[in-house]
LOLUMPA-689213 format. One record per residue (C-alpha): x negated, y, z; residue number from 1; residue in one letter. Coordinates in Angstrom, 3 decimals, decimal comma. Example, Ala and Ser with C-alpha at 12.3 -4.5 7.8 and 13.67 -1.06 7.14 Angstrom:
         xx         yy         zz   gupa   rovex
    -12,300     -4,500      7,800      1       A
    -13,670     -1,060      7,140      2       S
//
This chain:
         xx         yy         zz   gupa   rovex
     13,600     -1,810    -94,712      1       M
     14,548     -2,498    -98,292      2       E
     12,809     -3,077   -101,617      3       A
     13,457     -4,517   -105,047      4       D
     11,089     -7,406   -104,369      5       F
     10,088     -8,880   -101,013      6       V
      7,031    -11,153   -101,085      7       I
      6,351    -13,389    -98,091      8       V
      2,680    -14,250    -97,694      9       G
     -0,337    -12,147    -98,683     10       A
     -2,493    -15,036    -99,815     11       G
     -4,028    -15,893   -103,165     12       S
     -0,734    -15,808   -105,085     13       A
      1,062    -13,197   -102,982     14       G
     -1,610    -10,531   -103,421     15       C
     -1,601    -11,031   -107,199     16       A
      2,184    -10,710   -107,214     17       L
      2,158     -7,566   -105,088     18       A
     -0,319     -5,885   -107,402     19       N
      1,356     -6,798   -110,679     20       R
      4,927     -6,077   -109,550     21       L
      4,035     -2,698   -108,087     22       S
      1,844     -1,779   -111,077     23       A
      4,988     -1,706   -113,228     24       D
      5,993      1,467   -111,370     25       G
      9,736      0,947   -111,599     26       R
     10,175     -1,279   -108,584     27       Y
      9,659     -1,018   -104,849     28       Q
      7,678     -3,933   -103,395     29       V
      7,244     -5,040    -99,780     30       I
      4,542     -7,604    -99,006     31       L
      4,974     -9,364    -95,650     32       V
      2,025    -11,097    -93,968     33       E
      2,155    -12,974    -90,667     34       A
     -1,488    -12,239    -89,884     35       G
     -3,507     -9,037    -89,467     36       P
     -5,334     -6,864    -91,954     37       R
     -8,664     -8,203    -93,211     38       D
    -10,828     -5,988    -91,006     39       T
    -12,826     -8,820    -89,408     40       N
    -16,331     -8,285    -90,890     41       P
    -16,944    -12,039    -91,108     42       W
    -14,221    -12,256    -93,763     43       I
    -16,314    -10,246    -96,199     44       H
    -19,665    -11,940    -95,553     45       I
    -19,678    -15,084    -97,709     46       P
    -20,990    -17,400    -95,000     47       V
    -18,366    -16,035    -92,626     48       G
    -16,140    -19,095    -93,066     49       Y
    -18,207    -20,562    -90,221     50       F
    -16,607    -17,872    -88,042     51       K
    -13,110    -17,527    -89,507     52       T
    -12,089    -21,186    -89,801     53       M
    -10,988    -22,351    -86,395     54       G
    -10,445    -18,754    -85,264     55       N
     -6,802    -18,104    -84,284     56       P
     -7,231    -14,486    -85,376     57       G
     -7,578    -15,592    -89,009     58       T
     -6,510    -19,253    -89,143     59       D
     -3,091    -20,868    -88,616     60       W
     -4,960    -23,689    -86,832     61       M
     -2,788    -26,502    -88,168     62       Y
     -3,504    -30,100    -87,212     63       K
     -2,177    -33,216    -88,871     64       T
     -0,313    -36,002    -87,174     65       Q
     -2,368    -39,136    -86,490     66       P
     -2,728    -40,765    -89,898     67       D
     -3,190    -44,479    -90,511     68       A
     -5,198    -43,828    -93,680     69       G
     -7,947    -42,141    -91,681     70       I
     -8,058    -44,615    -88,813     71       A
     -5,276    -42,977    -86,821     72       G
     -7,073    -39,658    -86,477     73       R
     -5,533    -36,192    -86,284     74       S
     -7,632    -33,640    -88,182     75       I
     -7,684    -29,860    -88,510     76       S
     -6,116    -28,211    -91,561     77       W
     -7,372    -24,600    -91,687     78       P
     -5,146    -22,132    -93,552     79       R
     -5,657    -18,384    -93,743     80       G
     -3,484    -16,184    -91,546     81       R
     -4,696    -12,742    -92,630     82       V
     -4,513    -10,481    -95,668     83       L
     -5,926    -12,568    -98,474     84       G
     -4,673    -15,781    -96,876     85       G
     -6,960    -18,745    -97,395     86       S
     -8,965    -16,781    -99,987     87       S
    -10,257    -14,757    -97,018     88       S
    -11,571    -17,785    -95,122     89       I
    -12,347    -20,344    -97,830     90       N
    -15,697    -21,410    -99,269     91       G
    -15,486    -18,989   -102,267     92       L
    -15,514    -21,809   -104,840     93       L
    -13,821    -20,956   -108,138     94       Y
    -12,437    -23,972   -110,011     95       V
     -9,544    -23,891   -112,469     96       R
     -9,087    -27,640   -112,835     97       G
     -8,873    -29,677   -116,026     98       Q
     -6,846    -28,536   -119,057     99       P
     -5,218    -31,961   -118,899    100       E
     -3,784    -31,119   -115,451    101       D
     -1,611    -28,393   -116,875    102       Y
     -0,709    -30,318   -120,013    103       D
      0,513    -33,051   -117,667    104       H
      2,670    -30,523   -115,805    105       W
      4,262    -29,560   -119,130    106       A
      4,736    -33,224   -120,060    107       Q
      6,704    -33,657   -116,844    108       L
      9,218    -31,170   -118,223    109       G
      7,787    -27,896   -116,956    110       N
      7,942    -25,773   -120,073    111       S
      5,429    -22,928   -120,155    112       G
      2,821    -24,584   -117,928    113       W
      0,505    -26,271   -120,442    114       S
     -3,171    -25,338   -120,586    115       W
     -2,547    -23,023   -123,528    116       D
      0,219    -21,357   -121,499    117       D
     -1,761    -20,807   -118,291    118       V
     -5,178    -19,983   -119,768    119       L
     -4,209    -16,351   -120,523    120       P
     -3,407    -15,879   -116,826    121       Y
     -6,715    -17,350   -115,690    122       F
     -8,411    -14,953   -118,103    123       K
     -6,288    -11,989   -117,008    124       R
     -7,223    -12,594   -113,379    125       A
    -10,984    -12,873   -113,635    126       E
    -13,983    -10,712   -114,274    127       S
    -16,590    -13,347   -115,141    128       W
    -20,134    -12,185   -114,484    129       K
    -21,814    -15,182   -116,107    130       G
    -22,714    -15,798   -119,723    131       Q
    -20,574    -13,684   -122,030    132       S
    -18,949    -14,581   -125,301    133       G
    -16,716    -17,432   -124,187    134       S
    -13,142    -17,302   -125,482    135       D
    -11,862    -19,118   -122,376    136       V
    -13,261    -16,652   -119,825    137       R
    -11,912    -13,275   -118,739    138       G
    -14,171    -10,252   -118,356    139       Y
    -12,084     -7,328   -117,116    140       D
     -9,716     -8,778   -114,503    141       G
     -9,580     -7,803   -110,826    142       P
    -11,160    -10,999   -109,438    143       L
    -14,945    -11,006   -109,565    144       S
    -16,352    -14,466   -110,386    145       V
    -20,100    -14,985   -110,484    146       Q
    -22,853    -17,507   -110,057    147       T
    -24,505    -17,964   -106,674    148       S
    -27,136    -15,546   -105,396    149       R
    -28,675    -18,387   -103,407    150       L
    -30,709    -21,349   -104,620    151       T
    -32,166    -24,265   -102,716    152       R
    -34,672    -26,788   -104,021    153       E
    -32,768    -29,733   -102,597    154       V
    -29,685    -28,809   -104,653    155       V
    -31,746    -28,301   -107,815    156       D
    -33,268    -31,737   -107,338    157       K
    -29,831    -33,295   -106,779    158       W
    -28,626    -31,873   -110,100    159       V
    -31,755    -33,145   -111,862    160       D
    -31,384    -36,554   -110,193    161       A
    -27,770    -36,782   -111,338    162       A
    -28,896    -36,134   -114,909    163       V
    -31,581    -38,814   -114,497    164       A
    -28,858    -41,161   -113,283    165       A
    -27,025    -40,722   -116,584    166       G
    -24,648    -37,841   -115,938    167       Y
    -24,667    -34,782   -118,157    168       R
    -25,073    -31,149   -117,255    169       R
    -21,910    -29,056   -117,365    170       A
    -22,260    -25,825   -119,312    171       E
    -19,086    -24,364   -117,799    172       D
    -16,794    -26,614   -115,776    173       Y
    -14,105    -23,900   -116,034    174       N
    -14,033    -24,196   -119,814    175       G
    -12,378    -26,765   -122,030    176       D
    -14,426    -29,694   -120,672    177       D
    -14,934    -30,046   -116,930    178       Q
    -17,211    -33,089   -116,906    179       E
    -20,815    -32,858   -115,721    180       G
    -23,078    -31,616   -112,936    181       V
    -24,227    -28,099   -112,214    182       G
    -23,629    -25,189   -109,877    183       Y
    -20,482    -23,664   -108,414    184       F
    -18,982    -20,396   -109,595    185       Q
    -17,896    -18,123   -106,757    186       L
    -15,281    -15,487   -105,949    187       T
    -17,940    -12,997   -104,962    188       M
    -18,875     -9,474   -105,976    189       K
    -22,527     -8,802   -105,432    190       G
    -23,175    -10,218   -101,993    191       G
    -19,627     -9,923   -100,651    192       R
    -16,546    -12,136   -100,783    193       R
    -13,947    -11,179   -103,374    194       C
    -10,746    -12,400   -101,751    195       S
     -7,358    -11,903   -103,385    196       S
     -6,810     -9,027   -100,948    197       A
    -10,020     -7,333   -102,095    198       V
     -9,277     -8,030   -105,760    199       A
     -5,575     -7,184   -105,854    200       Y
     -4,500     -5,244   -102,759    201       L
     -7,431     -2,887   -102,308    202       K
     -6,843     -1,078   -105,627    203       P
     -3,056     -1,060   -105,112    204       A
     -2,683     -0,263   -101,410    205       K
     -2,059      3,466   -101,902    206       N
      0,743      3,062   -104,423    207       R
      3,902      4,757   -103,223    208       Q
      6,039      1,791   -104,284    209       N
      4,042     -0,849   -102,386    210       L
      4,377     -1,382    -98,649    211       E
      2,128     -3,932    -96,922    212       I
      3,540     -5,148    -93,613    213       V
      1,116     -7,147    -91,455    214       T
      1,581     -9,049    -88,182    215       N
      5,117     -9,843    -89,305    216       A
      6,033    -13,511    -89,164    217       Q
      8,956    -14,598    -91,321    218       T
     11,626    -16,575    -89,526    219       E
     13,925    -17,294    -92,448    220       K
     15,304    -16,181    -95,785    221       V
     18,671    -14,450    -95,458    222       V
     21,065    -16,229    -97,832    223       I
     24,563    -14,891    -98,441    224       E
     27,049    -16,588   -100,783    225       N
     24,302    -18,606   -102,453    226       G
     21,959    -15,660   -102,973    227       R
     18,784    -14,613   -101,147    228       A
     19,314    -11,049    -99,966    229       T
     16,233    -10,594    -97,805    230       G
     14,129    -12,102    -95,042    231       V
     14,237    -11,953    -91,261    232       R
     10,870    -11,252    -89,676    233       V
      9,464    -10,682    -86,241    234       R
      7,735     -7,319    -86,172    235       L
      6,472     -5,660    -83,000    236       N
      8,299     -8,239    -80,944    237       G
     11,682     -7,633    -82,587    238       E
     13,589     -9,505    -85,267    239       L
     14,258     -7,277    -88,262    240       K
     15,757     -7,848    -91,686    241       T
     13,965     -6,733    -94,825    242       I
     16,429     -6,581    -97,695    243       S
     15,670     -7,445   -101,324    244       A
     17,669     -5,839   -104,108    245       R
     16,343     -8,204   -106,776    246       H
     14,367    -11,151   -105,402    247       E
     12,645    -12,790   -102,455    248       V
      9,441    -14,609   -103,386    249       I
      7,877    -17,090   -100,971    250       L
      4,090    -17,209   -101,293    251       S
      3,374    -18,535    -97,821    252       A
      1,480    -21,604    -98,988    253       G
      2,044    -25,345    -99,085    254       A
      2,872    -25,440    -95,376    255       I
      4,468    -22,037    -94,821    256       G
      6,812    -21,891    -97,821    257       S
      8,576    -25,222    -97,191    258       P
      8,746    -24,466    -93,474    259       Q
     10,500    -21,154    -94,160    260       I
     12,888    -22,832    -96,602    261       L
     13,799    -25,489    -94,046    262       M
     14,283    -22,895    -91,305    263       L
     16,604    -21,118    -93,750    264       S
     18,767    -24,209    -94,173    265       G
     17,286    -25,322    -97,496    266       V
     16,022    -28,899    -97,454    267       G
     17,009    -32,442    -96,593    268       D
     20,433    -32,178    -94,998    269       G
     20,028    -34,959    -92,443    270       E
     16,637    -33,650    -91,310    271       E
     17,977    -30,116    -90,936    272       L
     21,040    -31,226    -88,987    273       Q
     18,803    -33,227    -86,668    274       A
     17,126    -29,912    -85,768    275       K
     20,496    -28,096    -85,409    276       N
     19,894    -26,025    -88,532    277       I
     23,030    -25,378    -90,641    278       P
     22,588    -26,740    -94,167    279       V
     22,796    -23,915    -96,691    280       V
     21,522    -25,857    -99,695    281       N
     20,723    -29,556    -99,891    282       E
     17,282    -29,977   -101,489    283       L
     15,714    -33,247   -100,411    284       G
     12,301    -32,504   -101,909    285       G
     11,429    -29,575    -99,624    286       V
      8,332    -30,574    -97,680    287       G
      7,824    -33,797    -99,644    288       K
      5,180    -34,615   -102,311    289       N
      2,411    -33,315   -100,007    290       L
     -0,976    -33,875   -101,660    291       Q
     -4,487    -32,979   -100,557    292       D
     -8,097    -33,721   -101,426    293       H
     -9,837    -35,899    -98,844    294       L
    -13,620    -35,622    -98,750    295       Q
    -16,084    -38,298    -97,683    296       A
    -19,352    -36,731    -96,555    297       R
    -22,547    -38,774    -97,162    298       P
    -25,486    -37,038    -95,465    299       V
    -29,149    -37,526    -96,371    300       F
    -32,103    -36,430    -94,264    301       K
    -34,802    -34,726    -96,320    302       T
    -38,306    -33,312    -96,045    303       D
    -37,191    -30,280    -98,060    304       L
    -36,092    -27,032    -96,456    305       S
    -32,359    -26,768    -95,687    306       T
    -30,145    -24,359    -93,808    307       I
    -30,188    -26,741    -90,831    308       N
    -33,790    -25,879    -90,018    309       T
    -33,842    -22,425    -91,601    310       E
    -31,205    -21,283    -89,099    311       A
    -32,403    -23,367    -86,168    312       S
    -33,070    -20,521    -83,728    313       N
    -31,964    -16,992    -82,985    314       I
    -35,073    -15,417    -84,524    315       F
    -34,536    -17,133    -87,876    316       K
    -30,873    -16,165    -87,774    317       Q
    -31,860    -12,563    -87,111    318       A
    -34,142    -12,663    -90,141    319       G
    -31,286    -13,897    -92,307    320       M
    -29,049    -11,127    -90,993    321       A
    -31,713     -8,521    -91,763    322       L
    -32,212     -9,869    -95,279    323       Q
    -28,487     -9,672    -95,909    324       Y
    -28,191     -6,169    -94,451    325       A
    -31,024     -4,872    -96,627    326       V
    -30,342     -6,629    -99,920    327       S
    -27,117     -8,680    -99,624    328       Q
    -29,135    -11,774   -100,502    329       T
    -30,260    -14,902    -98,680    330       G
    -28,409    -17,623    -96,770    331       P
    -25,639    -15,288    -95,608    332       M
    -24,415    -15,181    -99,227    333       T
    -24,017    -18,973    -99,155    334       M
    -20,714    -20,378   -100,331    335       A
    -19,413    -23,633    -98,873    336       A
    -21,373    -25,529   -101,528    337       S
    -24,004    -24,752   -104,158    338       L
    -24,036    -27,763   -106,462    339       G
    -21,121    -29,633   -107,952    340       T
    -20,306    -32,531   -110,201    341       G
    -17,117    -33,674   -111,907    342       F
    -17,708    -37,324   -112,741    343       L
    -15,945    -40,542   -113,711    344       K
    -16,026    -43,592   -111,470    345       T
    -15,162    -45,822   -114,431    346       E
    -16,229    -45,437   -118,058    347       E
    -12,768    -45,961   -119,538    348       H
    -11,346    -42,867   -117,818    349       L
    -10,538    -39,943   -120,119    350       K
    -11,478    -37,252   -117,584    351       T
    -13,435    -37,055   -114,303    352       P
    -11,695    -38,503   -111,249    353       D
    -14,164    -37,415   -108,540    354       I
    -15,794    -34,139   -107,548    355       Q
    -19,000    -33,535   -105,599    356       F
    -19,726    -30,598   -103,299    357       H
    -23,488    -30,425   -102,689    358       I
    -24,399    -28,484    -99,571    359       Q
    -27,964    -27,636    -98,461    360       P
    -26,915    -28,246    -94,873    361       W
    -25,051    -30,829    -92,836    362       S
    -22,797    -30,787    -89,807    363       A
    -20,229    -32,890    -88,046    364       D
    -17,970    -29,840    -88,435    365       S
    -18,778    -26,268    -89,548    366       P
    -17,441    -24,840    -86,281    367       A
    -19,999    -26,864    -84,295    368       E
    -22,937    -25,652    -86,369    369       G
    -25,503    -27,598    -88,414    370       P
    -27,408    -30,706    -87,368    371       H
    -30,791    -30,267    -85,712    372       K
    -32,605    -32,126    -88,504    373       F
    -33,126    -31,081    -92,120    374       S
    -30,460    -32,665    -94,319    375       A
    -28,049    -32,099    -97,183    376       F
    -24,478    -33,262    -97,752    377       T
    -23,176    -34,898   -100,922    378       A
    -19,471    -34,542   -100,239    379       S
    -17,243    -36,467   -102,654    380       V
    -13,486    -36,436   -103,178    381       L
    -10,914    -38,049   -105,424    382       Q
     -9,489    -35,445   -107,787    383       L
     -6,004    -36,852   -108,369    384       R
     -4,896    -38,985   -105,412    385       P
     -1,811    -41,150   -105,790    386       E
     -1,058    -40,932   -102,067    387       S
      1,488    -38,317   -101,036    388       A
      2,688    -37,302    -97,588    389       G
      5,289    -34,943    -96,190    390       H
      6,045    -32,178    -93,726    391       L
      8,862    -32,126    -91,205    392       E
     10,089    -29,498    -88,811    393       L
      9,384    -30,140    -85,156    394       T
     11,993    -27,594    -84,050    395       S
     14,094    -24,689    -85,401    396       P
     11,550    -22,277    -83,880    397       N
      9,289    -20,516    -86,385    398       M
      6,389    -20,571    -83,909    399       D
      6,279    -24,365    -83,797    400       D
      4,058    -25,777    -86,497    401       H
      5,638    -28,432    -88,695    402       P
      4,444    -32,012    -88,354    403       A
      1,951    -32,726    -91,147    404       I
      1,819    -36,324    -92,412    405       H
     -0,910    -36,466    -95,108    406       P
     -0,640    -40,219    -95,803    407       N
     -4,255    -40,400    -96,956    408       Y
     -5,739    -43,447    -98,741    409       L
     -2,394    -45,188    -98,984    410       A
     -2,922    -46,857   -102,380    411       T
     -5,467    -49,287   -103,790    412       D
     -6,513    -46,779   -106,463    413       T
     -7,270    -44,110   -103,881    414       D
     -9,291    -46,519   -101,744    415       C
    -11,244    -47,851   -104,717    416       R
    -11,976    -44,357   -106,018    417       T
    -13,368    -43,003   -102,752    418       I
    -15,539    -46,104   -102,298    419       V
    -16,892    -45,748   -105,839    420       N
    -17,540    -42,065   -105,248    421       G
    -19,650    -42,849   -102,180    422       I
    -21,580    -45,426   -104,202    423       K
    -22,276    -42,804   -106,877    424       I
    -23,600    -40,432   -104,175    425       A
    -26,027    -43,165   -103,138    426       R
    -26,937    -43,959   -106,747    427       K
    -27,879    -40,338   -107,472    428       I
    -29,947    -40,210   -104,273    429       A
    -32,065    -43,098   -105,578    430       R
    -33,205    -41,167   -108,652    431       H
    -36,134    -38,815   -109,149    432       A
    -36,852    -36,058   -108,449    433       P
    -34,659    -36,344   -105,337    434       L
    -35,413    -39,851   -104,074    435       A
    -38,960    -39,157   -102,862    436       S
    -37,663    -36,306   -100,673    437       H
    -35,012    -38,343    -98,859    438       I
    -36,362    -39,672    -95,585    439       T
    -33,225    -41,468    -94,420    440       E
    -29,548    -41,863    -95,194    441       E
    -27,897    -40,433    -92,116    442       H
    -24,326    -41,292    -93,139    443       A
    -22,887    -43,784    -93,874    444       P
    -26,312    -45,162    -92,957    445       G
    -28,206    -48,368    -93,590    446       A
    -25,730    -50,427    -91,562    447       D
    -23,094    -49,875    -94,275    448       V
    -24,250    -51,995    -97,195    449       A
    -23,735    -50,802   -100,752    450       D
    -22,103    -54,082   -101,755    451       D
    -19,685    -54,108    -98,818    452       D
    -16,643    -52,202   -100,090    453       D
    -14,688    -52,897    -96,916    454       D
    -17,398    -51,377    -94,739    455       A
    -17,691    -48,316    -96,990    456       I
    -13,930    -47,817    -96,926    457       L
    -13,864    -48,225    -93,162    458       D
    -16,545    -45,534    -92,824    459       W
    -14,557    -43,244    -95,125    460       A
    -11,394    -43,763    -93,079    461       R
    -13,215    -43,002    -89,823    462       R
    -15,089    -39,888    -90,958    463       T
    -13,451    -38,222    -93,973    464       S
    -11,792    -34,827    -93,583    465       V
     -9,708    -32,468    -95,665    466       T
    -11,371    -30,124    -98,103    467       I
     -8,466    -27,713    -97,581    468       Y
     -6,272    -28,180   -100,679    469       H
     -2,677    -28,903    -99,558    470       P
     -0,221    -28,694   -102,456    471       T
      3,064    -29,914   -103,864    472       G
      5,609    -29,417   -101,076    473       T
      8,042    -27,321   -103,175    474       C
      7,279    -29,019   -106,435    475       K
      8,308    -27,750   -109,811    476       M
     10,300    -30,052   -112,070    477       G
     13,571    -31,536   -113,219    478       N
     13,789    -34,669   -111,088    479       D
     15,963    -34,974   -107,960    480       P
     13,003    -34,272   -105,625    481       M
     11,915    -31,054   -107,325    482       S
     12,520    -27,790   -105,480    483       V
     11,915    -25,117   -108,132    484       V
     12,407    -25,025   -111,885    485       D
      9,811    -24,025   -114,475    486       A
     10,574    -20,350   -113,719    487       K
      9,785    -21,071   -110,031    488       L
     13,408    -20,372   -109,052    489       R
     14,620    -22,338   -106,026    490       V
     17,369    -24,656   -107,212    491       K
     20,833    -23,720   -106,007    492       G
     19,849    -20,306   -104,612    493       I
     19,905    -17,126   -106,677    494       D
     17,259    -14,451   -106,180    495       G
     14,733    -16,789   -104,552    496       L
     11,447    -18,097   -105,955    497       R
      8,377    -19,868   -104,647    498       V
      4,965    -18,937   -106,065    499       A
      1,966    -20,673   -104,494    500       D
      0,278    -24,094   -104,537    501       C
      3,384    -25,742   -103,123    502       S
      4,952    -25,645   -106,609    503       I
      2,359    -27,982   -108,114    504       M
      4,040    -31,180   -109,300    505       P
      0,614    -32,865   -109,212    506       Q
     -2,502    -31,574   -107,479    507       I
     -5,067    -30,049   -109,836    508       V
     -8,482    -31,604   -110,435    509       S
    -10,522    -29,311   -108,221    510       G
    -10,373    -26,488   -105,714    511       N
     -7,057    -24,659   -105,491    512       T
     -7,733    -20,937   -105,009    513       N
     -8,088    -20,140   -108,720    514       A
     -4,870    -22,007   -109,655    515       P
     -3,008    -20,255   -106,819    516       A
     -4,024    -16,864   -108,200    517       I
     -3,004    -17,980   -111,691    518       M
      0,409    -19,000   -110,330    519       I
      0,823    -15,537   -108,795    520       G
     -0,160    -13,874   -112,071    521       E
      2,259    -15,987   -114,115    522       K
      5,072    -15,589   -111,586    523       A
      4,786    -11,799   -111,771    524       S
      5,613    -11,870   -115,478    525       D
      8,590    -14,165   -114,840    526       M
      9,935    -11,890   -112,118    527       V
      9,531     -8,724   -114,189    528       L
     11,121    -10,358   -117,215    529       E
     14,188    -11,287   -115,148    530       A
     14,416     -7,824   -113,589    531       A
     14,355     -6,104   -116,975    532       R
     16,988     -8,402   -118,492    533       A
//
C-alpha cells in the first residue's frame, strides 16, 4: 500500500485533511483509522453520546492515573475510536474560542496562527444556518452548524436569570466577542449529527484517489535516514507497512499522536530507553504540556420539567423515539448542553475565564442515566488552566494505553477560578425568574457554605470530571519543549507533521472540536503548498 499522503486518524482534523488533500486530484491519499466505520446508528442521533461514550466499539476508553488535584481519583477520558473520531461521540457543541487565543499563539512565535490567519479556515469549514450577514461566519462549507432544535424552560430561565444577575446576552459567541450568556451552536444538520466524517468523508469517499482504511491500528511511523517514509499498522491481524511518497500526517489526537511518536522513537530519550525503544529523534516535549478543561457540576433540583422526569420510564422513552422518527425533533436531538455562558470571575480580566454548560438534566455520569428527580446542571469550567500534565508510555506495545497524568488544579489561580465559578453558578440561581423554581441545591448542597472557599474547593476536587478537551501534547512553538513548528512539521524529522489538538501551545477558551477541524483545514493548505514547491 502506497500513497502520496498517509493520514493517521480519521477524527475532526484527519477527515478535513483527507477531503482537502484528495480534492486537489493530483495526489493519492490513504486515511488510516484504528476504529470501525461510523455505522452505529447511535452515532448519528444527537443524543447518542449516552450510548457511544463508554462503549468500546466507539470509544478508546482511556482512564487517567490517580490525580492528587482531584482527590486521588482516576477518571474516564472518552475519545472517539471510529470514523469521525471524537466528533462522532461528542456533545455536538461548536465553539471556536476567543480571538485572543490565536493571537496569543502567534505572540508565542507561531507565525500564521493569529485570529486573522485562522478565521478564513473557520469560515471555510462551516455552513452556518443561523442569522446571515455576518462577516465572521461561513455559509457554504461542509460542516453544518445550527442552533438547537430543542428548548427547555429551565434553560431559558437560567439565561434570563444570568442577565438579571448582571451578565449580558451574547449575540454570537463565535464572533469577535465571546463574552455573555445564550445558547449553544451545534454541529448538526436537521435532526442528525454532522460529524467530521459526515461533513468531509461522505462527499469524498468515492474519489479514486482516496482510500479509507478502518480497523487498522498504527504501531509506529517508519523513519529512515531522518525521514518519515510510511507507517506500520495492524490490519486483519497482520502488521503491514503503508508507504508515503510525500508525507505522513498524524491526526490521532492529543493522546494518540504523541503515543505513536514515542513508539516510533521520537520523544524524551531517557523515557524511551527505559521502555527499550531505540531513540530516533530526541524531542523532550512529546507527551508534555497536557492541558484539559475540568468541569465542576453544580446540580439544582427544580419544579420545572427536565429530561430526568421526561425520560423516567420506558413509555416516555418510546414517545421520544417516535417523535424523533417522525419529525427528527424532541429530546433525541439534544446536544450535551443547551445553554452556555462565557463569563469573567473578576472584573479586571480582559476576556472571560470561565464557561458554563447548562443541561436540562442531571446525572452522576451519562452512562448511568439521569437522576430520578427533576433537576438541571450548571456545569462550570476554567477556560485557560495554568496546570499542565503529561503522558508516558507504559510499554512499547501499541495496545497498552499510555499513562495519563492530568495534574488538575495544581496552581492557586486554577483553584481560585473554579471556586469563583461555582459561586457564580449559585449567584445566578438566586435570581429571578429561576430562583422561585429551584427547590433545593443538590450539589454541592447546603452543607458547603458559600463563604467557605476550602469546602467548595474540596467538593470540586472530589466530584469534578473532564469535559473531554485534552490538548497540547505535541505543542507548536520555538522553545525547547515544542514538538512541531508553525508549519506543523515534527522537528528533526522530514516528511512528518502533526495536525490535531495536540499542537495547541495553549488550550483554547472553549470546546475543541471546531478548532481541531480548523487545524485540519489549515494543515491541508500547508501540505499542498509543500508538495507543489
